[in-house]
Each structure stands twice: as structure tokens, then as C-alpha cells.
ROGUPA-998826 format. One line per 8 residues: for each residue y, z, x of N, C-alpha, C, O. Coordinates in pm, 1 decimal. Layout:
BEGIN
Y:Z:X:Y:Z:X:Y:Z:X:Y:Z:X; ...
//
This chain:
BEGIN
1817.2:4038.4:-8732.5:1681.0:4044.9:-8646.6:1595.0:4151.2:-8624.7:1658.9:4237.6:-8564.7; 1470.1:4190.1:-8646.1:1412.1:4274.9:-8690.6:1345.5:4230.3:-8544.9:1333.2:4120.8:-8490.0; 1301.3:4390.6:-8500.9:1220.2:4366.1:-8385.6:1069.9:4258.7:-8401.6:1015.9:4174.2:-8330.2; 1048.5:4307.8:-8511.9:918.4:4187.7:-8544.8:914.2:4097.7:-8526.8:818.1:4039.8:-8476.1; 1074.6:4022.6:-8580.6:1084.0:3921.1:-8553.8:1095.0:3827.8:-8481.6:1055.5:3711.4:-8488.6; 1192.4:3923.9:-8357.6:1184.9:3917.3:-8171.4:1014.7:3891.1:-8148.7:993.8:3865.8:-8030.1; 939.0:3890.7:-8198.2:818.6:3962.0:-8164.5:745.0:3842.8:-8214.1:654.3:3785.1:-8154.0; 796.9:3810.6:-8337.2:732.4:3682.5:-8346.9:789.2:3538.4:-8323.8:749.5:3436.5:-8380.3
857.0:3544.9:-8260.7:968.8:3380.7:-8252.0:989.8:3389.5:-8137.6:937.2:3302.3:-8068.4; 1085.4:3510.1:-8057.1:1179.3:3453.0:-7927.5:1017.6:3468.6:-7821.2:909.6:3524.9:-7839.3; 1085.1:3374.5:-7695.1:976.0:3384.4:-7591.2:1014.1:3400.2:-7505.1:1123.1:3368.8:-7457.3; 862.7:3496.9:-7434.7:897.9:3555.5:-7338.6:1015.5:3517.0:-7171.4:985.6:3442.6:-7077.9; 1101.8:3571.8:-7182.9:1151.6:3537.5:-7086.7:1321.5:3491.3:-7157.8:1412.2:3433.3:-7098.2; 1320.0:3535.1:-7284.0:1408.7:3547.9:-7380.9:1546.2:3659.8:-7326.8:1526.7:3766.8:-7269.2; 1660.3:3612.6:-7356.4:1732.2:3676.6:-7302.6:1773.5:3820.7:-7480.3:1772.1:3784.6:-7597.9; 1796.4:3935.0:-7441.5:1781.6:3971.5:-7588.3:1885.8:4072.1:-7600.2:1906.9:4146.4:-7504.3
1956.9:4083.4:-7713.1:2040.9:4219.5:-7745.1:2058.3:4309.6:-7837.8:2125.4:4265.7:-7931.2; 2025.4:4415.6:-7849.3:2043.2:4490.2:-7951.2:2122.0:4570.8:-7980.4:2203.8:4596.5:-7892.0; 2136.9:4656.0:-8129.6:2230.3:4728.9:-8141.5:2204.4:4789.0:-8250.9:2102.9:4758.7:-8313.5; 2284.9:4879.6:-8293.0:2254.9:4996.1:-8386.6:2394.2:4987.3:-8498.0:2418.4:5033.7:-8609.4; 2469.3:4898.5:-8396.0:2568.0:4822.6:-8576.9:2761.3:4904.7:-8557.7:2867.6:4881.7:-8615.4; 2704.7:5034.5:-8409.1:2872.3:5091.4:-8441.0:2894.5:5028.7:-8344.6:2825.0:4955.3:-8274.3; 3068.4:5081.9:-8340.4:3100.2:5011.5:-8280.8:3137.2:5050.3:-8110.1:3109.7:5168.5:-8089.7; 3172.9:5004.5:-8028.6:3164.0:5061.0:-7895.3:3302.7:5140.1:-7836.3:3406.2:5087.4:-7795.6
3263.2:5311.3:-7847.3:3387.3:5425.6:-7815.3:3446.6:5372.1:-7696.5:3392.3:5290.3:-7622.3; 3571.8:5426.8:-7680.0:3682.3:5437.1:-7590.2:3620.9:5492.5:-7461.0:3552.5:5594.7:-7456.9; 3660.4:5393.4:-7326.1:3608.1:5431.2:-7198.8:3629.8:5570.0:-7195.6:3528.7:5632.1:-7162.7; 3724.6:5636.1:-7218.1:3733.4:5788.9:-7195.9:3592.3:5933.2:-7256.8:3558.5:6047.6:-7226.3; 3575.9:5884.9:-7300.7:3514.3:5915.9:-7444.6:3321.2:5886.9:-7367.9:3227.0:5838.9:-7431.0; 3319.1:5939.5:-7209.9:3182.8:5919.9:-7110.5:3092.4:5945.2:-7226.0:3080.7:5858.1:-7312.2; 3033.7:6046.8:-7233.5:2985.5:6094.4:-7302.3:2907.3:5991.2:-7425.2:2790.9:5952.0:-7418.1; 2998.2:5962.6:-7528.8:2971.7:5900.8:-7659.1:2952.7:5773.0:-7629.5:2890.8:5708.2:-7713.8
3014.7:5677.8:-7462.8:2945.6:5568.3:-7437.2:2837.7:5532.8:-7377.9:2779.9:5424.7:-7366.9; 2808.3:5682.4:-7324.9:2672.4:5663.8:-7290.3:2568.0:5684.3:-7371.7:2456.1:5654.7:-7329.9; 2586.4:5746.3:-7521.9:2458.7:5766.4:-7600.7:2473.9:5584.4:-7654.4:2377.3:5518.6:-7615.7; 2564.9:5514.4:-7723.5:2638.4:5431.6:-7724.2:2523.3:5288.6:-7658.9:2468.8:5196.3:-7719.4; 2523.2:5321.1:-7537.6:2487.1:5186.2:-7436.0:2292.3:5214.0:-7480.4:2208.9:5123.8:-7471.6; 2270.0:5316.8:-7512.7:2161.0:5375.7:-7503.1:2108.2:5246.3:-7658.7:2002.3:5183.6:-7653.7; 2164.2:5239.2:-7726.2:2168.8:5190.7:-7888.7:2178.9:5078.8:-7888.7:2125.1:5005.3:-7971.6; 2293.5:5019.8:-7739.0:2345.6:4869.1:-7763.4:2349.7:4804.6:-7636.0:2405.6:4858.3:-7540.4
2302.6:4709.8:-7629.3:2233.7:4619.8:-7516.2:2237.8:4506.3:-7478.0:2346.2:4458.2:-7511.1; 2192.2:4453.8:-7438.3:2043.9:4342.6:-7359.7:1975.8:4325.4:-7217.3:2017.8:4345.1:-7103.3; 1898.2:4297.2:-7249.6:1814.9:4238.8:-7136.6:1672.1:4112.1:-7165.9:1654.7:4042.2:-7265.7; 1618.5:4116.8:-7084.8:1548.5:3963.9:-7049.7:1393.8:4006.9:-7158.5:1354.4:4119.2:-7127.3; 1344.8:3970.8:-7221.9:1249.9:4025.5:-7292.8:1132.6:3970.8:-7159.3:1151.4:3870.0:-7091.2; 1014.9:4063.2:-7145.6:912.2:4069.4:-7047.7:776.9:4080.8:-7069.1:678.7:4050.7:-7001.2; 795.1:4141.0:-7200.2:647.3:4167.2:-7247.7:688.8:4214.0:-7406.6:792.1:4263.4:-7451.7; 549.0:4171.7:-7475.2:498.0:4177.9:-7619.5:341.1:4203.7:-7614.3:252.1:4138.0:-7560.4
334.8:4387.0:-7729.8:198.4:4403.8:-7717.9:186.0:4427.2:-7926.1:237.7:4467.7:-8030.2; 94.6:4373.9:-7871.4:29.9:4388.4:-8063.1:23.2:4499.0:-8071.0:47.9:4573.4:-7976.1; -17.8:4545.6:-8206.0:-64.2:4638.2:-8296.7:-215.5:4708.1:-8244.9:-312.1:4633.1:-8231.1; -224.3:4807.9:-8226.4:-330.7:4878.4:-8110.6:-353.9:5057.8:-8222.8:-269.0:5142.5:-8250.9; -498.9:5051.3:-8256.5:-561.3:5113.3:-8368.0:-652.6:5212.5:-8228.1:-709.1:5164.7:-8129.8; -638.5:5362.8:-8267.7:-666.2:5461.0:-8196.1:-694.6:5588.4:-8278.8:-597.2:5650.1:-8321.8; -795.3:5624.7:-8299.9:-909.6:5683.5:-8379.0:-881.8:5656.4:-8536.4:-963.3:5580.6:-8588.9; -771.1:5710.7:-8625.5:-713.7:5676.9:-8738.4:-526.4:5659.4:-8724.9:-456.9:5666.5:-8826.3
-479.2:5641.5:-8616.1:-355.4:5590.9:-8567.5:-319.5:5446.4:-8506.4:-351.4:5416.9:-8391.2; -259.3:5369.4:-8581.7:-204.3:5262.3:-8550.4:-79.2:5263.4:-8481.1:21.9:5329.8:-8504.0; -100.2:5188.7:-8403.2:79.8:5201.3:-8336.0:108.0:5064.3:-8368.1:28.6:4970.2:-8369.3; 277.2:5064.6:-8404.0:262.9:4917.7:-8428.9:283.1:4841.1:-8388.1:305.9:4733.3:-8443.1; 283.5:4879.4:-8205.8:339.1:4758.8:-8148.5:450.2:4746.1:-8106.7:545.2:4773.5:-8180.0; 470.5:4697.9:-7967.8:602.6:4624.6:-7904.6:669.6:4599.0:-7826.9:586.7:4610.0:-7736.6; 765.9:4568.6:-7772.2:858.7:4519.5:-7681.2:929.6:4585.7:-7593.5:976.0:4697.8:-7614.1; 950.4:4481.9:-7428.4:988.5:4563.4:-7380.2:1090.7:4446.6:-7255.4:1051.0:4352.4:-7186.8
1222.5:4504.9:-7269.5:1296.4:4435.6:-7188.4:1317.2:4468.2:-7079.6:1308.2:4590.8:-7074.8; 1352.5:4406.9:-6939.8:1401.4:4449.5:-6853.5:1536.9:4456.2:-6847.1:1587.4:4346.9:-6872.6; 1611.4:4537.3:-6824.1:1753.2:4540.4:-6819.5:1868.4:4545.3:-6729.3:1982.5:4501.5:-6744.0; 1812.5:4609.3:-6631.5:1871.5:4539.3:-6479.0:1792.6:4664.5:-6370.2:1741.2:4775.0:-6387.9; 1815.5:4583.7:-6265.5:1786.2:4666.5:-6090.5:1851.7:4701.0:-6028.2:1956.8:4647.8:-5992.2; 1799.3:4818.6:-5992.5:1961.7:4914.6:-5857.1:1854.4:4897.4:-5747.0:1731.4:4901.2:-5744.9; 1985.3:4870.2:-5626.7:1939.1:4872.6:-5507.6:1988.4:4792.0:-5420.6:2106.1:4798.6:-5456.1; 1988.1:4731.2:-5346.1:2072.3:4622.8:-5216.4:1978.2:4606.6:-5133.5:1863.2:4648.7:-5121.5
2059.3:4525.3:-5067.2:2003.4:4438.2:-4969.3:1845.8:4369.9:-4995.6:1738.3:4407.5:-4948.9; 1870.1:4276.2:-5071.6:1742.6:4228.2:-5196.6:1578.2:4325.3:-5122.8:1477.2:4301.7:-5056.6; 1675.5:4483.1:-5220.4:1561.4:4568.9:-5190.1:1582.7:4648.0:-5376.4:1682.5:4714.6:-5403.8; 1527.0:4634.6:-5427.6:1527.9:4679.6:-5566.9:1436.6:4866.2:-5536.1:1328.2:4900.5:-5488.8; 1545.0:4932.8:-5589.0:1512.1:5084.3:-5571.9:1420.9:5132.2:-5710.6:1309.1:5180.7:-5728.0; 1544.2:5086.1:-5805.2:1452.3:5119.6:-5994.5:1491.8:4946.6:-6054.7:1561.2:4850.0:-6022.7; 1423.7:4976.8:-6129.3:1420.4:4872.5:-6287.9:1419.2:4973.9:-6390.8:1337.1:5065.3:-6398.1; 1554.6:4943.3:-6502.2:1575.9:4951.8:-6591.1:1507.6:4896.5:-6706.0:1560.6:4787.1:-6725.7
1410.9:4917.6:-6797.5:1344.2:4848.7:-6898.0:1360.5:4955.4:-7008.7:1379.5:5074.7:-6984.7; 1352.9:4910.4:-7111.6:1334.6:4903.3:-7251.3:1193.8:4876.2:-7380.2:1134.4:4791.5:-7446.9; 1198.8:4950.1:-7363.3:1068.9:4923.1:-7461.7:1078.7:5024.3:-7565.4:1092.9:5146.0:-7553.3; 1061.0:4899.1:-7746.1:1126.7:4952.5:-7838.1:1023.0:4901.2:-7939.8:988.3:4784.3:-7956.6; 979.3:5014.0:-8006.0:876.9:4935.4:-8153.6:912.0:4892.6:-8197.9:1034.5:4895.4:-8208.8; 788.5:4766.1:-8303.1:823.0:4653.1:-8403.4:836.7:4715.5:-8519.0:812.1:4642.4:-8614.9; 880.8:4873.7:-8557.2:947.3:4897.6:-8649.1:1086.3:4985.3:-8672.2:1123.9:5048.9:-8770.6; 1162.1:4958.4:-8512.0:1280.1:5026.5:-8476.3:1345.8:4965.4:-8585.8:1308.7:4870.0:-8654.2
1438.6:5027.2:-8592.1:1539.8:5033.3:-8689.8:1700.8:4970.5:-8645.2:1800.2:4960.7:-8717.1; 1681.4:4928.7:-8481.4:1804.8:4845.5:-8471.9:1798.9:4704.2:-8511.8:1712.1:4659.8:-8586.8; 1900.1:4629.8:-8456.0:1859.7:4490.3:-8480.8:1888.2:4445.3:-8370.4:1952.1:4509.9:-8287.4; 1812.5:4237.6:-8338.1:1825.8:4241.5:-8226.4:1839.7:4084.2:-8304.0:1820.0:4039.2:-8416.8; 1893.6:4023.6:-8149.0:1965.5:3872.9:-8106.8:1877.9:3803.6:-8007.3:1812.1:3856.5:-7917.7; 1888.1:3671.5:-8038.6:1807.0:3629.8:-7897.1:1950.5:3567.2:-7879.7:2001.3:3478.9:-7948.8; 1998.7:3626.5:-7782.7:2108.2:3560.2:-7653.6:2093.0:3395.2:-7592.0:2175.2:3307.4:-7618.0; 1962.3:3373.6:-7500.2:1929.5:3261.3:-7472.4:1851.1:3277.7:-7452.9:1827.5:3383.1:-7393.8
1706.8:3156.0:-7497.5:1619.4:3096.9:-7461.3:1551.0:3096.1:-7302.9:1618.5:3018.5:-7235.3; 1483.6:3132.7:-7253.3:1450.5:3069.5:-7132.6:1464.8:2884.2:-7122.6:1429.1:2812.0:-7215.7; 1538.3:2817.3:-6958.0:1546.1:2669.9:-7020.3:1378.8:2586.8:-7008.8:1271.0:2608.3:-6953.3; 1445.3:2474.7:-7106.0:1307.7:2376.3:-7087.9:1277.0:2352.2:-6947.2:1357.6:2328.7:-6857.2; 1153.7:2360.9:-6940.0:1127.3:2372.0:-6772.8:1074.3:2464.1:-6697.9:986.1:2451.5:-6612.9; 1130.7:2557.6:-6731.7:1144.5:2656.4:-6611.6:1022.6:2741.3:-6584.2:940.0:2699.6:-6665.5; 965.7:2839.6:-6512.3:817.2:2879.0:-6489.6:854.9:3011.9:-6542.5:973.2:3045.2:-6535.4; 738.8:3117.5:-6611.9:812.1:3206.2:-6630.6:594.1:3226.4:-6535.2:488.1:3167.3:-6556.1
659.1:3397.6:-6390.6:583.3:3441.6:-6308.8:556.1:3579.4:-6359.6:627.1:3678.8:-6344.3; 420.7:3567.8:-6434.2:341.7:3691.2:-6513.1:282.7:3790.8:-6378.1:199.1:3722.9:-6318.6; 294.6:3891.3:-6329.2:215.8:3982.0:-6299.4:82.4:3967.4:-6271.2:30.7:3960.0:-6159.7; -2.5:3961.4:-6444.5:-106.2:3864.1:-6455.3:-188.7:3779.1:-6551.8:-139.4:3761.5:-6663.2; -270.2:3741.2:-6533.3:-286.8:3654.1:-6644.3:-316.3:3735.3:-6774.8:-328.7:3857.6:-6770.2; -324.9:3680.1:-6865.7:-413.8:3760.8:-7001.9:-338.9:3845.3:-7104.2:-226.8:3802.6:-7131.7; -366.5:3924.2:-7148.2:-297.0:4010.8:-7242.4:-222.6:4110.8:-7193.7:-268.6:4124.0:-7080.3; -131.4:4195.0:-7207.3:-89.8:4247.2:-7186.1:14.3:4245.3:-6994.0:70.2:4319.9:-6913.6
-26.7:4086.1:-7021.2:77.0:4034.8:-6881.7:190.3:4076.6:-6880.6:239.8:4076.2:-6993.3; 284.9:4130.2:-6766.7:395.6:4080.0:-6760.2:486.1:4039.6:-6658.2:476.8:4028.2:-6535.9; 581.7:4019.8:-6747.0:715.2:3873.9:-6656.6:797.5:3927.3:-6565.9:874.7:4013.3:-6608.2; 803.2:3891.0:-6418.4:765.2:3963.4:-6269.1:921.1:3848.1:-6260.6:1021.1:3906.5:-6218.9; 934.0:3746.8:-6285.0:1032.1:3641.2:-6228.0:1014.4:3576.5:-6326.8:916.7:3579.5:-6401.6; 1161.0:3477.7:-6338.1:1194.9:3330.1:-6465.3:1213.7:3232.0:-6274.9:1284.9:3271.9:-6182.8; 1163.7:3161.4:-6274.3:1165.5:3008.5:-6149.3:1253.0:2902.0:-6250.7:1246.3:2894.7:-6373.4; 1302.8:2854.6:-6195.1:1374.8:2762.8:-6283.3:1283.8:2596.9:-6253.0:1302.8:2495.9:-6320.8
1191.0:2607.5:-6140.7:1110.9:2521.0:-6209.6:961.1:2557.0:-6116.1:958.1:2669.8:-6066.8; 865.2:2485.3:-6096.4:716.6:2546.5:-6009.7:713.7:2532.1:-5888.6:620.0:2593.3:-5837.5; 808.0:2449.4:-5784.1:848.4:2524.6:-5680.0:878.8:2604.8:-5641.5:855.5:2647.9:-5528.5; 957.2:2661.8:-5746.4:1091.1:2769.1:-5680.6:966.9:2927.0:-5728.3:970.7:3029.2:-5659.7; 899.3:2917.8:-5814.1:794.0:3017.2:-5851.4:710.1:3041.7:-5740.6:689.8:3149.8:-5685.4; 646.4:2890.3:-5703.5:534.1:2926.8:-5587.9:644.1:3000.7:-5415.1:595.0:3060.0:-5319.1; 751.0:2974.7:-5430.9:846.2:3002.9:-5308.3:846.4:3176.9:-5342.2:811.3:3274.0:-5275.2; 913.1:3159.1:-5501.3:883.1:3330.2:-5516.7:752.6:3437.5:-5463.9:755.7:3541.6:-5398.3
667.1:3378.6:-5510.4:510.4:3428.5:-5507.0:526.6:3425.4:-5371.9:538.0:3543.7:-5340.1; 534.3:3357.0:-5272.6:487.9:3405.9:-5136.9:588.3:3490.2:-5079.4:554.8:3568.5:-4990.6; 725.1:3483.4:-5124.4:761.4:3616.5:-5057.7:756.2:3728.8:-5132.1:794.8:3829.9:-5073.4; 710.4:3745.3:-5274.4:707.0:3841.4:-5336.1:497.9:3958.7:-5306.7:459.8:4075.6:-5300.6; 448.8:3843.0:-5300.8:306.8:3849.2:-5273.8:261.2:3918.8:-5407.7:242.5:4040.1:-5397.7; 236.4:3850.7:-5555.2:145.2:3898.3:-5643.4:38.1:3868.8:-5625.1:11.0:3748.9:-5632.0; -48.2:3948.0:-5599.8:-169.6:3899.5:-5594.0:-248.4:3827.0:-5723.7:-309.2:3731.2:-5676.1; -267.0:3833.1:-5839.3:-255.2:3808.2:-5954.0:-228.4:3743.4:-6034.6:-277.7:3727.7:-6146.3
-106.1:3676.9:-5960.8:-12.7:3628.0:-6014.1:-33.4:3522.6:-6150.8:-125.8:3444.6:-6127.8; 11.5:3507.3:-6248.0:18.7:3396.3:-6350.9:127.2:3281.7:-6397.8:233.3:3313.3:-6451.7; 102.5:3191.8:-6380.7:256.1:3055.7:-6351.3:216.5:2995.4:-6489.8:100.1:2960.5:-6509.3; 306.2:2983.7:-6580.1:350.4:2968.4:-6759.3:458.2:2854.2:-6726.7:549.2:2894.4:-6654.1; 464.5:2749.1:-6757.2:567.2:2643.6:-6786.8:628.8:2694.2:-6900.9:553.9:2772.9:-6958.8; 755.0:2676.8:-6964.9:824.8:2678.4:-7058.8:826.0:2581.2:-7145.6:871.4:2478.1:-7096.1; 784.1:2568.5:-7291.7:748.6:2394.7:-7322.7:844.1:2429.6:-7457.7:869.4:2541.9:-7501.3; 889.9:2297.9:-7511.5:941.0:2245.4:-7574.0:949.7:2326.2:-7696.1:1057.0:2374.0:-7733.1
837.6:2342.9:-7760.5:792.3:2446.0:-7854.8:864.4:2580.2:-7841.2:924.1:2635.8:-7933.4; 853.0:2623.8:-7722.9:898.0:2783.7:-7700.2:1047.5:2777.5:-7713.2:1082.6:2855.3:-7801.9; 1137.8:2721.5:-7664.6:1287.8:2676.8:-7643.1:1317.6:2698.7:-7779.7:1348.8:2799.4:-7843.3; 1292.3:2523.6:-7823.3:1348.9:2570.1:-8003.0:1318.0:2645.3:-8127.3:1370.5:2642.5:-8238.5; 1165.8:2749.3:-8052.9:1141.9:2844.3:-8215.2:1293.6:2920.2:-8127.8:1384.0:2901.9:-8209.3; 1336.3:2971.3:-8040.5:1386.6:3070.7:-7969.7:1550.3:3081.0:-8076.0:1607.8:3173.7:-8132.9; 1569.6:2974.5:-8064.8:1714.0:2911.0:-8143.6:1693.1:2955.8:-8301.9:1700.5:2865.8:-8385.5; 1663.7:3110.4:-8352.8:1658.2:3152.1:-8514.1:1808.9:3234.7:-8548.0:1838.0:3276.2:-8660.2
1863.7:3243.3:-8471.6:1954.8:3364.4:-8464.6:2029.9:3362.7:-8584.8:2055.2:3472.9:-8633.4; 2070.3:3263.1:-8642.3:2089.5:3308.5:-8759.3:2043.2:3311.7:-8884.1:2110.0:3288.1:-8984.9; 1882.0:3352.6:-8878.1:1801.9:3376.4:-8992.7:1799.1:3498.2:-9001.6:1814.9:3552.8:-8892.5; 1783.8:3574.4:-9096.9:1806.5:3682.9:-9179.2:1649.9:3797.7:-9122.3:1532.7:3781.9:-9088.0; 1718.5:3875.9:-9137.0:1501.8:3938.2:-9117.2:1489.6:3991.6:-9224.8:1562.0:4016.0:-9321.4; 1327.6:4016.2:-9179.0:1220.5:4003.3:-9256.8:1272.6:4171.8:-9328.0:1206.0:4224.4:-9417.2
//
């Protein structure tokens, strides 16, 4: 599936994998393995941004995936996000959509909002917000239509 199909069909909060189609090198080849891992992996879809125009240039739009957090004892020291243009030549696949009834916590409302947490229900989302303090946060429940739309993994890329 192409990045533009993920943009169109996958709901925010889905687990998405990306791949360049090459086989994983053996562990003993550290540099080759590190290079392969930048072009093959998975993460949670946290943001979608449509095409923008700046002068004569039109950017193709992009999607951002949260890959991993580094830290310890409930403290995040570094977050790894991967951003892919909608014109990316990689192959994408929805591994798992967000569960029906789960609640997404965005850093703010409106366009350009980024997913900061996916809770099991509204009460859990509100409890998380009390602890993490996002003053402009917006809560959004995952609907049945969104969960159903994400089951398109077998569809051919356009």
C-alpha cells in the first residue's frame, strides 16, 4: 500500500509498518542492519498533514509515525518519530487499527494536531491528561467507521 493510501484510509492511532522490500541482513552486519532498519520498521500513526503550497512549490503532504520512546522510570528522554512524504517509494501496511471505543488524546484541536496518547476509554484518557497536563488537549473517540476503514491491508496500492 502506498503512503497516500495510508493517509487516505488509516485512522490516527493505527500501527503502520513500512518496508523497502529487501530482506533483513544478519545481526553480525551492524552497519547494514542499521541502514536496513531506517527503511523497514513500524510505528503508531500520530499525524497526517495534507499538501501545502509555498510560492511555486507544492509539498506532497506527509504522515508521521511514532516509532519508540527512550527513557526510564516513567520519564521519556527521547522520542523517535519518522515522517514520510506521500510520494514515498516505500511500501506501507496497517498492522492494527486503534480499538473501537478507544480515545485518542491530541495535543491540540484542529488541523496539525498530533496524537500524544491512545487510551482504552474516556476515563483513562482523562486520568492520563490529569497526570501529563496538556492544556489545549482534545479527546476523540475511535468510531466504528474508522476501525472498519483500516482493514484494507490486502488492497493493492494505487
